[in-house]
C-alpha positions, 0 to 999 in steps of 0.5 A, a space after each residue: 589163218 582164214 575162217 570162212 563162215 557158214 553163213 556165206 553158203 546162203 548167199 548166192 555165189 558167195 561160197 565159190 568165190 570165197 573158195 576161189 579167193 583162198 585157192 588163189 591167195 594160197 598160191 602166195 601164202 601158207 593158209 589154214 582154213 577154219 570153217 564155220 558150222 553153217 547150215 549144220 549148225 543151225 540144224 543143232 540150234 533148231 534141234 537143242 530147244 525142240 529136244 532138250 538137248 543140253 548146252 554140252 551135247 549142243 555144243 559138241 554137235 555144233 563143233 561136228 557141224 564144222 567138220 561138215 562144213 570143212 569137208 565141203 570146203 576141202 571139196 570146193 577149194 582146189 588143192 586143199 587138204 582136209 586136217 584133223 589134228 593140229 600136228 598135221 598142219 606144219 607138214 601139210 600146209 604150204 604154199 599152193 596147198 591150203 589146209 582145211 581143218 575139221 576141228 572136232 578132235 583138237 577141241 575135244 582134246 584141248 576142251 578149253 572153251 566154254 560149252 554154250 551158244 556164247 562160243 561159235 566157230 568165231 571164238 574157235 578160229 580165234 583160239 586156233 589162231 592163237 594156239 598157232 600163233 598165227 600172224 592174223 586171223 581173217 574172218 569171212 562173214 555174210 556181212 563183214 561186221 564184227 558185230 556178228 562175232 560171238 560174245 566170247 570171241 574177244 576173250 578168245 582172241 589173243 590181244 596182239 593178233 590182228 584180225 579183220 572181218 571180210 564180207 561176202 562183197 569184199 572177198 576180193 580183198 582177201 589177198 590185200 588183206 593177207 599180204 598188208 603190213 601189220 601195224 600197231 593196233 591192226 593190219 594196214 588193209 582195207 576192211 574192219 578191224 576187230 580192234 576199232 
């Protein structure tokens, strides 16, 4: 599973490089893409204090922002399919056809995560990876640093799920990270392991 952070959309050319790398890797791997919230979630962050919107409402608005970014990713990743329910993933996603998950329906029905800014798309991706028994989770973030994940991420991430963060400058390492053997404590691959 790959989570494409919304923050990379602010870096010139980074979003297209990420989408191209995912499309290439998906020729070999079954890939599900979880979107960040990007500028759509940033708008919610700005809007909440100005209008006094509750954390509950902001939580759901930010998850809907992930759906908007999913539309962007599905439009930019050649051959991808936009998915709205976990039941669609098994039959729709295959090598050559990556899935892009618009998570709001699933998150609304599961509703197991705290409703605060302590939970961002990173924790939602970790929850989804665990729920789907993913082999690994790779986060594509602007800097690639794990210090940029939200405070709930390590709680949401299953303890036995290897995860990596790749920065915008490391996107060319996506295929190597997806193909690397899984070893105790992480992946044998370049990148930054959440366990370190």
